[in-house]
N, C-alpha and C positions, 0 to 999 in steps of 0.2 A: 608571667613569662610566656605562657601559651598565647595570650591575646596579643602580646607584643610581637611574637614570631609570626602570627597569622597576618598582622598588619604589614610586616616587612615583605612577606610572601605575596600578598595582594598588590603591593606597590611595584613589585618587579615588572609585571607586564606593562604598566603605565610608563615606567622609566625606559623600558626597551622601546616602546612606541615613540616616546619623545626623542630618544636617541636616534631612532631610524628616521623620524621626521627631520631632525636636525641635519642628518647626513644627506637627505634628499635636497634640503634647502641649500646646503653647501655645494652639492653637485650642480644644481640648476644655476646657482650664482656664478660658479666657476665657468660654466659654459657661456653664460651671458657676458661675463667680463672678458673672456677670451675673444668671442666672436664680435663684440661691439667695441672693444677697446684695444686689447693686447695684440690682436692679429695685425693691426695696422703697423705697429712697431716691428713685429716679427718679419713682415714682408718688406717694408720700406728700408729696414736696417740692412738688407742685402744689396741695396742700390749704392753705387759708388760714382763719384764724379769722374768723368773720363779724363785720361791723361792726354796732354798735348803731344803731338807727333815729335816735335823737336825738344820735348822736355828734358831728355837725357843729356842734351848738349848745353843746358843752361844751369845756372846756379839755382839752388833750392829757394833762396830768398827772392831772387829776381822773378822766378816763375810764380811764386805765391803772391807776389805784389802786383804782377801785371795781368794775371788771369782773372777774368770776370766769371763768376759762377752764376749762370742764369737758368732759372727754372721756367719752363714754358708749358702752359696747358690751355685747353680750349673747350668751348661749348659746355659750360656748366648748366645752362638752362634751368635756372631757379624757377620753379613752377609758380604761377600766379593764381589769382582768385577765381578766374573763369574756368580753366581746364584742370587746375591742380586739386586733387583730392587731398584732404588734410593728412591722411595716413601716408600717402605716397610722398607728400612734401616732407613730412617728419622723417621718414626713412631715408630718402635720397639726400636731404640736407645734412642729416647726421653723418652719413657715410662720407660726403664730401668735406664736411668740417673736420672730422677726425683725420681723414687722409691729408688734408692740407696742413693742419696744425702739427701732425706727426712729422710730415716732410720738412716743415720749417725747423722743427726742433732737432731733428736728426741730421739734416743736410745743410742747414744754415746758408741758404743762397744769398747772393748779394742783391739780386733783382729777380722779380717774378713777372712774367708777361702772361696775360689772359687774352687769347686771340678771338674775342667776340662771342656773341650769343651768351652773354652773362645771364640774361633773363630770358624766359620763354615767352612772356607776354608783353614785353616792353613796347611792341609795335601798336598795341591797342589799350594799354593799361591807363586807368584814370589817374589823376594827380595823387589821390589818396592811396591807390593800389601801388603806384610807383614808389611813393615814400615808404610803404611797408616792405616792398621788395628790396629797396636800397638798405633799409635797416637790417633785414635778415642777411643780406650779402655782407655788410660790414661786420656782423657778428661772426659769420662763418669764416670769412677770409681776413680776419684781423691779423696784423703782422707787427713785429717789433721794429724799433727805430733803426736797427741795423740792416733791415731789408727794405727794398723799395718795391712798390706794386704799380705796374703799368697795365692799363686795361684798354683794349682796342674795341671799336664798335663793330657790331654784327647786325645782320638783317633782322633778327628777333629783338634786338634792342631798340631799333628805330623804324623797323619795317622794311620790306623790299622797296625797291626804287619807287614803285607806284604808290606806296604807303608812306614813304619817308617825307617828313615835313621839317621845316626849319625849327619849329617848336620842339619836336622830338629830338632832333640833333642837339639843339642848345641844352635841353634838359639832361641829356647824356653827358655832354661836354662839361656842364657845370659840376656834376657829381664826380666825374673821373678825370677832370682836367685834360681832356683829350681833344685834339684838333687834327684833322687830316693834314698831312704835310708837316707834322711836327717832328723835329729832330731831337733825339735823346743821345747824348754822348757821355759814355761812362768808361773810364780808364782808356781813353783814346779810341773807343769803339763807337761807330756811328750806327744808330738804329733809326730807321725811318718808319713812322707810323702812318698807315694808309687807311682812309675810309673807303674800302673797296665797294661798298654799296653805292657810293657816289660816282663810281667810274662807269656810268651808263653811257656817257658820250653824247647825250641828247641836248646839252646846254641848259639843263635845269639850274635854278639858282644855287642850290647846294653843290651841284656838280661843277659849276663854273668856279665857285670859290675854292673848292677842294683842288681842282686841277691847277688853278693859278698858284696856289701855295706849293704844290708839288713841283711845278716848273721852276719857281723861284729857288726852292731848296736844291733842285737838281743843278741849277746854275752855280750855286755856292759850292756844292760838293765837287763838281767838275773843275771849278777854278782852284779849289784847295788841293786837288790831286795833281795839278800841273807842276812841272819842275820849276824851281825858282828862276832859272835863266830863260824860261819860256815866256816870250813877250805876248801878251794878249790884253789889248786895251779894255776889253769888256770886263776883265777880272781885276783891274787896277784898284778899284774902290770897293771890291767885294770883301766882306768879312771872311777871313780864312778860318777853316774848320780843320780838325785832324784829317790827315791824308788817307786814313783807313777807308777801304771800300765799304760801302754801307750794307747793312742787313735789313731787308724789308720785312715788316710785320703787318699782316693783314688778315681779314677773316676769309674772304673768298680765295680759293686757289687760282693761280693763273690758268689760262686755257689748256685743257687736255681733253682728248676725245672721250675717255672713260677711265675707269680704274682697272682696265684689263691687264695692264703691266704691273700693277701693284702686288707686292708679295708680303708675307709675314702673317703671323697668327692673329694680328689685330688689323689686317687689311679687310676690305669689304667682303661679305659672304660671296661664294662662287656664283650664286644665282643673280647677284647684283653687279658683278664686275664688268660685264659686257653691255650694260645698259648705257646708251650714249648720254653724255652730259649735255644739258641745255645751257647755252651761253647766256650770261647775265642772270642766271638763276642758280645753277649748280657750280659754275665756274665763271670767271671773267670772260668777256668777249676776246676774240683774237686781237682786235684792234687795241683794246685797253691793256692787254697783256704785253703787246709789243711796245706800247708807250712806256710802261713802267720799266721794262728791260732796257729800252733805249735811253730813258732819262737818267736812270741810276746805275746801270751796269752792276747790279749787286753781286756780292760773293755768296749770299745765302738768302733764301726766301722761306719764311715760316708762315703757314696758314692753317685754317681750321675748316669748319663748315660741313665737311662730308661725314664727320663722326668716325671716320676710319683712317688708318695709317696709309701713307703712300710716299714714295720718294721718286721724283722724276728729275731729269736733266733738261734744262731749257738752253737752246742754242748749243747743245752738246757740252756745256761746261758749267752752267749755273744750276746748282741743286736747289730743289724746293722740297721741303718736308711738310706734309699734311699731318697735323697733330690730331690724334683721336679724341673723342669726347671724354671729359673728366667725370661724367655722370653715369652711374650704373643704370639709369633709366634708358640710356642709349646703347650701352655695351655691357657684356658680362665681364669683360676684362679691360677696364679703363686704365689709362697710363698718362704719364707726362714726360716731357723731354728735359734732360739735364745737359746743359751746355757749358763747356769750358772754352772761353773765347778770349782771344787777344786781338790787337789791331790788325794782325796779318794772318791769323789762323783760327781755326775752331775745331772742336771735337765734340760730338754729340753721343749721348747714351740714353736709352729709354728705360724708364722705371715703371714697372707694372704695379698696380694696386691689387688688393686681394680679389680673387675671382669670386663673384657672387654665388656661382654654382657650388663652389667648395664650402662657403659659409653655410649654404642651405643644406649641403650633405652632412656637415657637422651637426647642425640642429636636428636633422632627421635621425641620425645615428644616436645622438644623445636622447632624443625623445623615445626611440624604440627601447633603448637600454633602461630608461626610466620606467616605462610600462612593464618591462620584464621584471624589474626589481620589485615594483609595487605588487604585481600579481603573485610573485613568489612569496612575498611577505604575508599576504592575506591567504596564502595556500590555495589560490585558484590556479596557480601554475607550479608544477613540481620542479624544484631546482634540478639541473642536470646531474649533480652528484648523487642526490637521493634517488633519482629516477634510475640511474645505473645500478645503484646499490640494491634497489628492489628487484630489478631484473636478475641480478646475480643470486639473490636469495631464493627467488622462485625457481631458478634453474637448479640450485642445489637441492631444493625440496623435491623436485621431480626425480 
């Protein structure tokens, strides 16, 4: 009996240590699961599709059938083999994959637009590196059959104008079925896709082809918006499109002097707002911007490239929204745009992703608590309760 009791007593410390270790493992696992998985659901769950302004005057069935739910993001910048460190790639791609997949599951958009700079090194990547980048992109941004994905070309995908070649453009077009001057019509809504890198205006081969397609599409859209009794011989044999004013989708913003007038928590930092933009590098040239406005007279323009948010009015009536970067490598607070769109109206809402600084704070707080618990367990740190108890005991003894 004595030997049996002594064995039980000796096993108690081991059982307590194993129990403590199990609790630590559960604690660490819980923090990891929350910060790397659940936090995306907690944050994106708070986002809601914006209501249409005239929604109250329409029947519920009519509204749900006619409204297109569009999700718009930009500048994912998947790192390549040259500048991308494996740990940086692993972290950023996991963050974007979890955000995108969570948003698709919770929000169920009809269509998703990515406004260029999908890759960071597409402008100089080898065929093998390009294939690897495309494979990773398809894994991260996979989507169900109920959702459509449309990708616009950016300067990091094919290079700035002086780096852009027909080979790079064709390579991008083959993967993403993208052509400049392409029209996508969904639920009577016209979206015009623009290769803004080709809007240089110098007559290069890619530029000529791109502009010719845009001019032809502009003619079709303008003819389609004319009243039936309006006689125009040039429009007699033109294929008629929905009469909805188009929405332009491109990578470069239209010309603006700087981001000085941009506001909001995800606009450019104060020290960068007053830096003048360089035409054909930061924004389109004034000439190219006027061409697009004159050709299409759009009701909305969506662009990326600057990595920061901005909203401007062109000609005093045409809004342009610059969509911030979707990557935490470029921002502490990435976001995307949620749009409820009809042939005659639209309403936009921004959905922020988890702030990386907050995730880092959670990890730091959890790490500090873990250290305190371990030190207290091995009696290198006196727990606060016992420390206070000892102080009271000493005071009574005195």
